[in-house]
N, CA, C, O and CB atoms as a CASP TS submission, in Angstrom:
PFRMAT TS
TARGET T0000
AUTHOR 0000-0000-0000
METHOD Language model
MODEL 1
PARENT N/A
ATOM      1  N   MET     1      71.589  68.430 124.482  1.00  0.00           N
ATOM      2  CA  MET     1      71.068  69.345 123.501  1.00  0.00           C
ATOM      3  C   MET     1      71.402  70.764 123.943  1.00  0.00           C
ATOM      4  O   MET     1      71.176  71.114 125.101  1.00  0.00           O
ATOM      5  CB  MET     1      69.544  69.154 123.314  1.00  0.00           C
ATOM      6  N   THR     2      71.915  71.555 123.080  1.00  0.00           N
ATOM      7  CA  THR     2      72.193  72.952 123.410  1.00  0.00           C
ATOM      8  C   THR     2      71.039  73.808 122.931  1.00  0.00           C
ATOM      9  O   THR     2      70.405  73.502 121.921  1.00  0.00           O
ATOM     10  CB  THR     2      73.530  73.428 122.779  1.00  0.00           C
ATOM     11  N   THR     3      70.774  74.858 123.643  1.00  0.00           N
ATOM     12  CA  THR     3      69.689  75.750 123.258  1.00  0.00           C
ATOM     13  C   THR     3      70.270  77.055 122.747  1.00  0.00           C
ATOM     14  O   THR     3      71.124  77.657 123.398  1.00  0.00           O
ATOM     15  CB  THR     3      68.732  76.006 124.443  1.00  0.00           C
ATOM     16  N   PRO     4      69.810  77.494 121.584  1.00  0.00           N
ATOM     17  CA  PRO     4      70.327  78.751 121.043  1.00  0.00           C
ATOM     18  C   PRO     4      69.858  79.963 121.834  1.00  0.00           C
ATOM     19  O   PRO     4      70.520  81.001 121.824  1.00  0.00           O
ATOM     20  CB  PRO     4      69.911  78.900 119.600  1.00  0.00           C
ATOM     21  N   HIS     5      68.749  79.846 122.506  1.00  0.00           N
ATOM     22  CA  HIS     5      68.202  80.950 123.295  1.00  0.00           C
ATOM     23  C   HIS     5      67.753  80.400 124.643  1.00  0.00           C
ATOM     24  O   HIS     5      67.452  79.215 124.784  1.00  0.00           O
ATOM     25  CB  HIS     5      67.014  81.652 122.551  1.00  0.00           C
ATOM     26  N   ALA     6      67.717  81.273 125.606  1.00  0.00           N
ATOM     27  CA  ALA     6      67.262  80.856 126.934  1.00  0.00           C
ATOM     28  C   ALA     6      65.780  80.482 126.883  1.00  0.00           C
ATOM     29  O   ALA     6      65.011  81.096 126.144  1.00  0.00           O
ATOM     30  CB  ALA     6      67.503  81.981 127.978  1.00  0.00           C
ATOM     31  N   PRO     7      65.383  79.489 127.659  1.00  0.00           N
ATOM     32  CA  PRO     7      63.968  79.130 127.707  1.00  0.00           C
ATOM     33  C   PRO     7      63.127  80.317 128.158  1.00  0.00           C
ATOM     34  O   PRO     7      63.575  81.151 128.945  1.00  0.00           O
ATOM     35  CB  PRO     7      63.747  77.936 128.646  1.00  0.00           C
ATOM     36  N   GLU     8      61.908  80.377 127.650  1.00  0.00           N
ATOM     37  CA  GLU     8      60.991  81.468 127.979  1.00  0.00           C
ATOM     38  C   GLU     8      59.688  80.912 128.522  1.00  0.00           C
ATOM     39  O   GLU     8      59.369  79.740 128.324  1.00  0.00           O
ATOM     40  CB  GLU     8      60.724  82.348 126.748  1.00  0.00           C
ATOM     41  N   GLY     9      58.945  81.755 129.202  1.00  0.00           N
ATOM     42  CA  GLY     9      57.605  81.405 129.641  1.00  0.00           C
ATOM     43  C   GLY     9      57.543  80.276 130.649  1.00  0.00           C
ATOM     44  O   GLY     9      56.665  79.417 130.565  1.00  0.00           O
ATOM     45  N   TRP    10      58.466  80.266 131.607  1.00  0.00           N
ATOM     46  CA  TRP    10      58.467  79.198 132.609  1.00  0.00           C
ATOM     47  C   TRP    10      57.124  79.152 133.314  1.00  0.00           C
ATOM     48  O   TRP    10      56.549  80.189 133.644  1.00  0.00           O
ATOM     49  CB  TRP    10      59.606  79.401 133.632  1.00  0.00           C
ATOM     50  N   ARG    11      56.620  77.929 133.545  1.00  0.00           N
ATOM     51  CA  ARG    11      55.365  77.789 134.279  1.00  0.00           C
ATOM     52  C   ARG    11      55.292  76.453 135.004  1.00  0.00           C
ATOM     53  O   ARG    11      55.932  75.476 134.615  1.00  0.00           O
ATOM     54  CB  ARG    11      54.181  77.933 133.333  1.00  0.00           C
ATOM     55  N   LYS    12      54.498  76.437 136.062  1.00  0.00           N
ATOM     56  CA  LYS    12      54.228  75.220 136.828  1.00  0.00           C
ATOM     57  C   LYS    12      52.804  74.782 136.514  1.00  0.00           C
ATOM     58  O   LYS    12      51.984  75.576 136.053  1.00  0.00           O
ATOM     59  CB  LYS    12      54.426  75.450 138.374  1.00  0.00           C
ATOM     60  N   SER    13      52.529  73.537 136.765  1.00  0.00           N
ATOM     61  CA  SER    13      51.181  73.025 136.591  1.00  0.00           C
ATOM     62  C   SER    13      50.226  73.737 137.533  1.00  0.00           C
ATOM     63  O   SER    13      50.581  74.047 138.670  1.00  0.00           O
ATOM     64  CB  SER    13      51.140  71.510 136.827  1.00  0.00           C
ATOM     65  N   ARG    14      49.034  73.991 137.068  1.00  0.00           N
ATOM     66  CA  ARG    14      48.026  74.600 137.948  1.00  0.00           C
ATOM     67  C   ARG    14      47.622  73.651 139.053  1.00  0.00           C
ATOM     68  O   ARG    14      47.071  74.080 140.066  1.00  0.00           O
ATOM     69  CB  ARG    14      46.792  75.018 137.148  1.00  0.00           C
ATOM     70  N   PHE    15      47.889  72.350 138.875  1.00  0.00           N
ATOM     71  CA  PHE    15      47.561  71.351 139.886  1.00  0.00           C
ATOM     72  C   PHE    15      48.550  71.363 141.055  1.00  0.00           C
ATOM     73  O   PHE    15      48.292  70.746 142.088  1.00  0.00           O
ATOM     74  CB  PHE    15      47.526  69.971 139.255  1.00  0.00           C
ATOM     75  N   SER    16      49.672  72.054 140.899  1.00  0.00           N
ATOM     76  CA  SER    16      50.662  72.077 141.975  1.00  0.00           C
ATOM     77  C   SER    16      50.270  73.019 143.107  1.00  0.00           C
ATOM     78  O   SER    16      50.804  72.907 144.211  1.00  0.00           O
ATOM     79  CB  SER    16      52.012  72.479 141.426  1.00  0.00           C
ATOM     80  N   GLY    17      49.357  73.936 142.856  1.00  0.00           N
ATOM     81  CA  GLY    17      48.903  74.863 143.896  1.00  0.00           C
ATOM     82  C   GLY    17      50.067  75.593 144.529  1.00  0.00           C
ATOM     83  O   GLY    17      50.916  76.143 143.828  1.00  0.00           O
ATOM     84  N   GLY    18      50.111  75.603 145.849  1.00  0.00           N
ATOM     85  CA  GLY    18      51.175  76.282 146.577  1.00  0.00           C
ATOM     86  C   GLY    18      52.357  75.381 146.885  1.00  0.00           C
ATOM     87  O   GLY    18      53.244  75.768 147.645  1.00  0.00           O
ATOM     88  N   GLN    19      52.385  74.194 146.313  1.00  0.00           N
ATOM     89  CA  GLN    19      53.471  73.249 146.559  1.00  0.00           C
ATOM     90  C   GLN    19      54.816  73.835 146.102  1.00  0.00           C
ATOM     91  O   GLN    19      54.876  74.611 145.148  1.00  0.00           O
ATOM     92  CB  GLN    19      53.193  71.913 145.835  1.00  0.00           C
ATOM     93  N   THR    20      55.876  73.453 146.790  1.00  0.00           N
ATOM     94  CA  THR    20      57.211  73.886 146.375  1.00  0.00           C
ATOM     95  C   THR    20      57.985  72.758 145.715  1.00  0.00           C
ATOM     96  O   THR    20      59.047  72.998 145.141  1.00  0.00           O
ATOM     97  CB  THR    20      57.990  74.417 147.569  1.00  0.00           C
ATOM     98  N   ASN    21      57.478  71.526 145.785  1.00  0.00           N
ATOM     99  CA  ASN    21      58.153  70.381 145.169  1.00  0.00           C
ATOM    100  C   ASN    21      57.630  70.180 143.750  1.00  0.00           C
ATOM    101  O   ASN    21      56.923  69.212 143.474  1.00  0.00           O
ATOM    102  CB  ASN    21      57.944  69.093 146.014  1.00  0.00           C
ATOM    103  N   CYS    22      57.976  71.085 142.868  1.00  0.00           N
ATOM    104  CA  CYS    22      57.440  71.065 141.517  1.00  0.00           C
ATOM    105  C   CYS    22      58.539  71.255 140.490  1.00  0.00           C
ATOM    106  O   CYS    22      59.655  71.671 140.801  1.00  0.00           O
ATOM    107  CB  CYS    22      56.379  72.137 141.352  1.00  0.00           C
ATOM    108  N   VAL    23      58.187  70.939 139.272  1.00  0.00           N
ATOM    109  CA  VAL    23      59.055  71.272 138.155  1.00  0.00           C
ATOM    110  C   VAL    23      58.365  72.368 137.359  1.00  0.00           C
ATOM    111  O   VAL    23      57.145  72.522 137.412  1.00  0.00           O
ATOM    112  CB  VAL    23      59.363  70.016 137.261  1.00  0.00           C
ATOM    113  N   GLU    24      59.161  73.118 136.627  1.00  0.00           N
ATOM    114  CA  GLU    24      58.639  74.158 135.751  1.00  0.00           C
ATOM    115  C   GLU    24      59.042  73.810 134.320  1.00  0.00           C
ATOM    116  O   GLU    24      60.090  73.208 134.086  1.00  0.00           O
ATOM    117  CB  GLU    24      59.169  75.578 136.166  1.00  0.00           C
ATOM    118  N   VAL    25      58.210  74.190 133.386  1.00  0.00           N
ATOM    119  CA  VAL    25      58.465  73.935 131.974  1.00  0.00           C
ATOM    120  C   VAL    25      58.564  75.269 131.258  1.00  0.00           C
ATOM    121  O   VAL    25      57.745  76.164 131.470  1.00  0.00           O
ATOM    122  CB  VAL    25      57.353  73.042 131.347  1.00  0.00           C
ATOM    123  N   GLY    26      59.578  75.392 130.405  1.00  0.00           N
ATOM    124  CA  GLY    26      59.760  76.591 129.597  1.00  0.00           C
ATOM    125  C   GLY    26      59.821  76.243 128.129  1.00  0.00           C
ATOM    126  O   GLY    26      60.127  75.107 127.765  1.00  0.00           O
ATOM    127  N   ARG    27      59.534  77.211 127.286  1.00  0.00           N
ATOM    128  CA  ARG    27      59.578  77.005 125.837  1.00  0.00           C
ATOM    129  C   ARG    27      60.975  77.279 125.297  1.00  0.00           C
ATOM    130  O   ARG    27      61.640  78.225 125.721  1.00  0.00           O
ATOM    131  CB  ARG    27      58.551  77.906 125.131  1.00  0.00           C
ATOM    132  N   ILE    28      61.412  76.448 124.364  1.00  0.00           N
ATOM    133  CA  ILE    28      62.602  76.722 123.560  1.00  0.00           C
ATOM    134  C   ILE    28      62.188  76.576 122.104  1.00  0.00           C
ATOM    135  O   ILE    28      61.085  76.110 121.821  1.00  0.00           O
ATOM    136  CB  ILE    28      63.801  75.752 123.926  1.00  0.00           C
ATOM    137  N   SER    29      63.047  76.964 121.184  1.00  0.00           N
ATOM    138  CA  SER    29      62.653  77.004 119.786  1.00  0.00           C
ATOM    139  C   SER    29      62.214  75.658 119.224  1.00  0.00           C
ATOM    140  O   SER    29      61.336  75.624 118.362  1.00  0.00           O
ATOM    141  CB  SER    29      63.777  77.526 118.977  1.00  0.00           C
ATOM    142  N   ASP    30      62.784  74.562 119.674  1.00  0.00           N
ATOM    143  CA  ASP    30      62.420  73.254 119.128  1.00  0.00           C
ATOM    144  C   ASP    30      62.042  72.260 120.216  1.00  0.00           C
ATOM    145  O   ASP    30      62.419  71.092 120.132  1.00  0.00           O
ATOM    146  CB  ASP    30      63.563  72.697 118.307  1.00  0.00           C
ATOM    147  N   GLY    31      61.306  72.695 121.237  1.00  0.00           N
ATOM    148  CA  GLY    31      60.928  71.739 122.265  1.00  0.00           C
ATOM    149  C   GLY    31      60.598  72.401 123.585  1.00  0.00           C
ATOM    150  O   GLY    31      59.911  73.420 123.637  1.00  0.00           O
ATOM    151  N   ALA    32      61.106  71.796 124.658  1.00  0.00           N
ATOM    152  CA  ALA    32      60.794  72.281 125.995  1.00  0.00           C
ATOM    153  C   ALA    32      62.012  72.159 126.904  1.00  0.00           C
ATOM    154  O   ALA    32      62.911  71.354 126.660  1.00  0.00           O
ATOM    155  CB  ALA    32      59.607  71.509 126.585  1.00  0.00           C
ATOM    156  N   ALA    33      62.022  72.966 127.946  1.00  0.00           N
ATOM    157  CA  ALA    33      63.050  72.906 128.981  1.00  0.00           C
ATOM    158  C   ALA    33      62.343  72.643 130.301  1.00  0.00           C
ATOM    159  O   ALA    33      61.232  73.126 130.523  1.00  0.00           O
ATOM    160  CB  ALA    33      63.905  74.232 129.038  1.00  0.00           C
ATOM    161  N   VAL    34      62.983  71.881 131.174  1.00  0.00           N
ATOM    162  CA  VAL    34      62.394  71.521 132.468  1.00  0.00           C
ATOM    163  C   VAL    34      63.412  71.824 133.560  1.00  0.00           C
ATOM    164  O   VAL    34      64.600  71.534 133.412  1.00  0.00           O
ATOM    165  CB  VAL    34      61.966  70.010 132.502  1.00  0.00           C
ATOM    166  N   ARG    35      62.935  72.411 134.662  1.00  0.00           N
ATOM    167  CA  ARG    35      63.826  72.702 135.788  1.00  0.00           C
ATOM    168  C   ARG    35      63.086  72.488 137.105  1.00  0.00           C
ATOM    169  O   ARG    35      61.857  72.434 137.151  1.00  0.00           O
ATOM    170  CB  ARG    35      64.368  74.152 135.701  1.00  0.00           C
ATOM    171  N   ASP    36      63.866  72.367 138.165  1.00  0.00           N
ATOM    172  CA  ASP    36      63.339  72.213 139.523  1.00  0.00           C
ATOM    173  C   ASP    36      62.947  73.592 140.038  1.00  0.00           C
ATOM    174  O   ASP    36      63.770  74.508 140.046  1.00  0.00           O
ATOM    175  CB  ASP    36      64.390  71.532 140.476  1.00  0.00           C
ATOM    176  N   SER    37      61.709  73.746 140.462  1.00  0.00           N
ATOM    177  CA  SER    37      61.262  75.056 140.918  1.00  0.00           C
ATOM    178  C   SER    37      61.938  75.497 142.212  1.00  0.00           C
ATOM    179  O   SER    37      61.981  76.691 142.507  1.00  0.00           O
ATOM    180  CB  SER    37      59.771  75.045 141.109  1.00  0.00           C
ATOM    181  N   LYS    38      62.468  74.548 142.989  1.00  0.00           N
ATOM    182  CA  LYS    38      63.158  74.896 144.237  1.00  0.00           C
ATOM    183  C   LYS    38      64.613  75.274 144.010  1.00  0.00           C
ATOM    184  O   LYS    38      65.215  75.951 144.844  1.00  0.00           O
ATOM    185  CB  LYS    38      63.084  73.739 145.210  1.00  0.00           C
ATOM    186  N   ASN    39      65.181  74.847 142.894  1.00  0.00           N
ATOM    187  CA  ASN    39      66.603  75.074 142.653  1.00  0.00           C
ATOM    188  C   ASN    39      66.824  75.516 141.208  1.00  0.00           C
ATOM    189  O   ASN    39      67.472  74.819 140.427  1.00  0.00           O
ATOM    190  CB  ASN    39      67.420  73.799 142.960  1.00  0.00           C
ATOM    191  N   ARG    40      66.294  76.649 140.874  1.00  0.00           N
ATOM    192  CA  ARG    40      66.379  77.160 139.495  1.00  0.00           C
ATOM    193  C   ARG    40      67.820  77.396 139.049  1.00  0.00           C
ATOM    194  O   ARG    40      68.134  77.290 137.863  1.00  0.00           O
ATOM    195  CB  ARG    40      65.591  78.459 139.371  1.00  0.00           C
ATOM    196  N   ALA    41      68.680  77.712 139.989  1.00  0.00           N
ATOM    197  CA  ALA    41      70.085  77.984 139.659  1.00  0.00           C
ATOM    198  C   ALA    41      70.817  76.728 139.198  1.00  0.00           C
ATOM    199  O   ALA    41      71.901  76.832 138.623  1.00  0.00           O
ATOM    200  CB  ALA    41      70.801  78.582 140.865  1.00  0.00           C
ATOM    201  N   ALA    42      70.258  75.552 139.434  1.00  0.00           N
ATOM    202  CA  ALA    42      70.905  74.298 139.029  1.00  0.00           C
ATOM    203  C   ALA    42      70.833  74.074 137.524  1.00  0.00           C
ATOM    204  O   ALA    42      71.475  73.161 137.005  1.00  0.00           O
ATOM    205  CB  ALA    42      70.265  73.122 139.751  1.00  0.00           C
ATOM    206  N   GLY    43      70.069  74.883 136.826  1.00  0.00           N
ATOM    207  CA  GLY    43      69.973  74.737 135.380  1.00  0.00           C
ATOM    208  C   GLY    43      68.712  74.005 134.970  1.00  0.00           C
ATOM    209  O   GLY    43      67.776  73.852 135.755  1.00  0.00           O
ATOM    210  N   HIS    44      68.704  73.555 133.723  1.00  0.00           N
ATOM    211  CA  HIS    44      67.519  72.893 133.186  1.00  0.00           C
ATOM    212  C   HIS    44      67.917  71.809 132.187  1.00  0.00           C
ATOM    213  O   HIS    44      69.029  71.791 131.660  1.00  0.00           O
ATOM    214  CB  HIS    44      66.585  73.919 132.519  1.00  0.00           C
ATOM    215  N   LEU    45      66.975  70.915 131.949  1.00  0.00           N
ATOM    216  CA  LEU    45      67.124  69.880 130.935  1.00  0.00           C
ATOM    217  C   LEU    45      66.308  70.304 129.720  1.00  0.00           C
ATOM    218  O   LEU    45      65.281  70.967 129.865  1.00  0.00           O
ATOM    219  CB  LEU    45      66.666  68.474 131.471  1.00  0.00           C
ATOM    220  N   THR    46      66.752  69.930 128.533  1.00  0.00           N
ATOM    221  CA  THR    46      65.988  70.265 127.339  1.00  0.00           C
ATOM    222  C   THR    46      65.611  69.007 126.568  1.00  0.00           C
ATOM    223  O   THR    46      66.292  67.984 126.642  1.00  0.00           O
ATOM    224  CB  THR    46      66.784  71.217 126.442  1.00  0.00           C
ATOM    225  N   THR    47      64.516  69.105 125.832  1.00  0.00           N
ATOM    226  CA  THR    47      64.065  68.034 124.956  1.00  0.00           C
ATOM    227  C   THR    47      63.678  68.648 123.621  1.00  0.00           C
ATOM    228  O   THR    47      63.314  69.821 123.549  1.00  0.00           O
ATOM    229  CB  THR    47      62.871  67.246 125.583  1.00  0.00           C
ATOM    230  N   ASP    48      63.759  67.842 122.557  1.00  0.00           N
ATOM    231  CA  ASP    48      63.243  68.345 121.285  1.00  0.00           C
ATOM    232  C   ASP    48      61.739  68.057 121.248  1.00  0.00           C
ATOM    233  O   ASP    48      61.200  67.447 122.171  1.00  0.00           O
ATOM    234  CB  ASP    48      63.988  67.682 120.056  1.00  0.00           C
ATOM    235  N   ARG    49      61.073  68.492 120.192  1.00  0.00           N
ATOM    236  CA  ARG    49      59.613  68.353 120.122  1.00  0.00           C
ATOM    237  C   ARG    49      59.164  66.898 120.172  1.00  0.00           C
ATOM    238  O   ARG    49      58.183  66.577 120.843  1.00  0.00           O
ATOM    239  CB  ARG    49      59.090  69.001 118.853  1.00  0.00           C
ATOM    240  N   ALA    50      59.863  66.024 119.478  1.00  0.00           N
ATOM    241  CA  ALA    50      59.474  64.611 119.464  1.00  0.00           C
ATOM    242  C   ALA    50      59.602  63.985 120.852  1.00  0.00           C
ATOM    243  O   ALA    50      58.724  63.232 121.274  1.00  0.00           O
ATOM    244  CB  ALA    50      60.333  63.834 118.459  1.00  0.00           C
ATOM    245  N   GLN    51      60.678  64.290 121.556  1.00  0.00           N
ATOM    246  CA  GLN    51      60.868  63.757 122.909  1.00  0.00           C
ATOM    247  C   GLN    51      59.783  64.279 123.849  1.00  0.00           C
ATOM    248  O   GLN    51      59.202  63.517 124.622  1.00  0.00           O
ATOM    249  CB  GLN    51      62.267  64.131 123.449  1.00  0.00           C
ATOM    250  N   TRP    52      59.516  65.577 123.777  1.00  0.00           N
ATOM    251  CA  TRP    52      58.514  66.175 124.660  1.00  0.00           C
ATOM    252  C   TRP    52      57.133  65.586 124.369  1.00  0.00           C
ATOM    253  O   TRP    52      56.380  65.279 125.294  1.00  0.00           O
ATOM    254  CB  TRP    52      58.490  67.713 124.493  1.00  0.00           C
ATOM    255  N   SER    53      56.808  65.432 123.109  1.00  0.00           N
ATOM    256  CA  SER    53      55.520  64.867 122.720  1.00  0.00           C
ATOM    257  C   SER    53      55.376  63.431 123.232  1.00  0.00           C
ATOM    258  O   SER    53      54.312  63.053 123.723  1.00  0.00           O
ATOM    259  CB  SER    53      55.360  64.906 121.193  1.00  0.00           C
ATOM    260  N   ALA    54      56.437  62.635 123.121  1.00  0.00           N
ATOM    261  CA  ALA    54      56.406  61.261 123.626  1.00  0.00           C
ATOM    262  C   ALA    54      56.224  61.248 125.141  1.00  0.00           C
ATOM    263  O   ALA    54      55.476  60.420 125.663  1.00  0.00           O
ATOM    264  CB  ALA    54      57.695  60.514 123.238  1.00  0.00           C
ATOM    265  N   PHE    55      56.888  62.140 125.845  1.00  0.00           N
ATOM    266  CA  PHE    55      56.754  62.221 127.301  1.00  0.00           C
ATOM    267  C   PHE    55      55.328  62.588 127.696  1.00  0.00           C
ATOM    268  O   PHE    55      54.737  61.938 128.558  1.00  0.00           O
ATOM    269  CB  PHE    55      57.741  63.248 127.876  1.00  0.00           C
ATOM    270  N   ILE    56      54.775  63.620 127.077  1.00  0.00           N
ATOM    271  CA  ILE    56      53.410  64.052 127.392  1.00  0.00           C
ATOM    272  C   ILE    56      52.418  62.931 127.079  1.00  0.00           C
ATOM    273  O   ILE    56      51.474  62.711 127.838  1.00  0.00           O
ATOM    274  CB  ILE    56      53.045  65.334 126.599  1.00  0.00           C
ATOM    275  N   GLY    57      52.624  62.226 125.974  1.00  0.00           N
ATOM    276  CA  GLY    57      51.758  61.100 125.637  1.00  0.00           C
ATOM    277  C   GLY    57      51.805  60.012 126.703  1.00  0.00           C
ATOM    278  O   GLY    57      50.772  59.442 127.054  1.00  0.00           O
ATOM    279  N   ALA    58      52.996  59.723 127.218  1.00  0.00           N
ATOM    280  CA  ALA    58      53.156  58.710 128.267  1.00  0.00           C
ATOM    281  C   ALA    58      52.460  59.148 129.552  1.00  0.00           C
ATOM    282  O   ALA    58      51.850  58.324 130.234  1.00  0.00           O
ATOM    283  CB  ALA    58      54.649  58.443 128.537  1.00  0.00           C
ATOM    284  N   VAL    59      52.544  60.427 129.887  1.00  0.00           N
ATOM    285  CA  VAL    59      51.858  60.938 131.083  1.00  0.00           C
ATOM    286  C   VAL    59      50.353  60.775 130.913  1.00  0.00           C
ATOM    287  O   VAL    59      49.671  60.294 131.818  1.00  0.00           O
ATOM    288  CB  VAL    59      52.219  62.433 131.341  1.00  0.00           C
ATOM    289  N   LYS    60      49.838  61.173 129.762  1.00  0.00           N
ATOM    290  CA  LYS    60      48.397  61.075 129.518  1.00  0.00           C
ATOM    291  C   LYS    60      47.917  59.631 129.498  1.00  0.00           C
ATOM    292  O   LYS    60      46.779  59.350 129.873  1.00  0.00           O
ATOM    293  CB  LYS    60      48.040  61.748 128.206  1.00  0.00           C
ATOM    294  N   ASP    61      48.777  58.713 129.063  1.00  0.00           N
ATOM    295  CA  ASP    61      48.426  57.290 129.040  1.00  0.00           C
ATOM    296  C   ASP    61      48.524  56.643 130.412  1.00  0.00           C
ATOM    297  O   ASP    61      48.157  55.478 130.571  1.00  0.00           O
ATOM    298  CB  ASP    61      49.322  56.551 128.072  1.00  0.00           C
ATOM    299  N   GLY    62      49.015  57.384 131.413  1.00  0.00           N
ATOM    300  CA  GLY    62      49.092  56.867 132.768  1.00  0.00           C
ATOM    301  C   GLY    62      50.287  55.962 133.019  1.00  0.00           C
ATOM    302  O   GLY    62      50.280  55.193 133.980  1.00  0.00           O
ATOM    303  N   ARG    63      51.316  56.033 132.177  1.00  0.00           N
ATOM    304  CA  ARG    63      52.470  55.153 132.346  1.00  0.00           C
ATOM    305  C   ARG    63      53.335  55.508 133.542  1.00  0.00           C
ATOM    306  O   ARG    63      54.243  54.747 133.876  1.00  0.00           O
ATOM    307  CB  ARG    63      53.307  55.180 131.112  1.00  0.00           C
ATOM    308  N   PHE    64      53.090  56.635 134.200  1.00  0.00           N
ATOM    309  CA  PHE    64      53.876  57.013 135.364  1.00  0.00           C
ATOM    310  C   PHE    64      53.064  56.942 136.647  1.00  0.00           C
ATOM    311  O   PHE    64      53.514  57.403 137.696  1.00  0.00           O
ATOM    312  CB  PHE    64      54.432  58.404 135.184  1.00  0.00           C
ATOM    313  N   GLU    65      51.867  56.365 136.567  1.00  0.00           N
ATOM    314  CA  GLU    65      51.022  56.233 137.750  1.00  0.00           C
ATOM    315  C   GLU    65      51.642  55.234 138.706  1.00  0.00           C
ATOM    316  O   GLU    65      52.291  54.279 138.279  1.00  0.00           O
ATOM    317  CB  GLU    65      49.591  55.801 137.365  1.00  0.00           C
ATOM    318  N   ARG    66      51.449  55.447 139.982  1.00  0.00           N
ATOM    319  CA  ARG    66      51.988  54.543 141.002  1.00  0.00           C
ATOM    320  C   ARG    66      51.068  53.385 141.230  1.00  0.00           C
ATOM    321  O   ARG    66      51.358  52.519 142.055  1.00  0.00           O
ATOM    322  CB  ARG    66      52.224  55.274 142.308  1.00  0.00           C
TER
END
């Protein structure tokens, strides 16, 4: 997916505290962008709104629990 504008408002989860092994999420016009907080220069992945919503739903449902 190409983004017409650079992602804005990058943020980490408040649960990450001072951790450096985190991902950051940014806003794009039709979804979200995700990047590694340790290697921002590596770029980011993008999702549309439906993909992001499905991912967040899966996280809330505990489908990624160990």
